[in-house]
C-alpha positions in Angstrom: -51.7 13.1 -22.6 -49.2 16.0 -22.8 -47.1 18.2 -20.6 -46.9 17.7 -17.0 -49.2 14.8 -16.9 -46.8 12.8 -19.1 -43.8 13.8 -16.9 -45.7 13.1 -13.7 -46.7 9.5 -14.8 -43.4 8.8 -16.3 -41.8 9.6 -13.1 -44.2 7.6 -11.1 -43.6 4.6 -13.2 -39.7 4.9 -12.9 -40.4 5.2 -9.0 -42.4 2.0 -9.1 -40.0 0.2 -11.3 -37.1 1.2 -8.8 -39.1 0.1 -5.7 -39.3 3.5 -4.6 -42.5 5.1 -3.0 -44.3 7.6 -4.9 -43.9 11.2 -3.7 -47.3 12.4 -5.0 -50.2 12.2 -2.9 -53.3 14.1 -2.4 -54.2 12.7 1.0 -53.7 15.1 3.9 -50.6 14.4 6.0 -52.2 14.6 9.5 -54.4 11.3 8.7 -54.1 8.5 11.1 -53.6 4.9 9.5 -57.3 4.2 9.7 -58.3 7.5 8.2 -55.7 7.1 5.5 -56.9 3.8 4.4 -60.6 5.2 4.5 -59.3 8.0 2.2 -57.6 5.7 -0.2 -60.9 3.5 -0.3 -63.1 6.6 -1.1 -60.9 8.2 -3.6 -60.3 5.1 -5.5 -63.9 4.3 -5.7 -64.6 7.8 -7.0 -61.7 7.4 -9.6 -63.5 4.3 -11.0 -66.7 6.3 -11.3 -65.3 9.1 -13.3 -66.6 9.9 -16.8 -64.6 9.6 -20.0 -64.4 13.3 -20.0 -63.2 13.8 -16.4 -60.4 11.1 -17.2 -59.5 12.9 -20.2 -59.3 16.4 -18.1 -56.8 14.6 -15.5 -54.8 12.8 -18.4 -55.7 9.3 -17.5 -57.1 6.6 -19.6 -60.0 4.2 -18.5 -57.5 1.4 -18.0 -55.0 3.5 -16.0 -58.0 4.8 -13.7 -59.4 1.0 -13.3 -55.9 -0.2 -12.4 -55.3 2.4 -9.8 -59.1 2.3 -8.6 -58.9 -1.4 -8.0 -55.8 -1.4 -5.8 -56.5 -2.5 -2.3 -56.9 0.3 0.2 -54.0 -0.8 2.3 -51.5 -0.3 -0.6 -50.1 3.1 -1.1 
């Protein structure tokens, strides 16, 4: 990883360590609670299914993608 992806992941790690919610999200802001959970479930499922080349393109390792993809849908 290089450039912005490094910075973004480092910032997210610092926020998690400090107990702060992440400010990065791709979920639409107008989703209700149930739709937000459905969005998380679907996007995390897709993240687990990405190829190695796709993961390389977004700057994630297979382990990072698997860790995020296996989080319960009710956790942000």
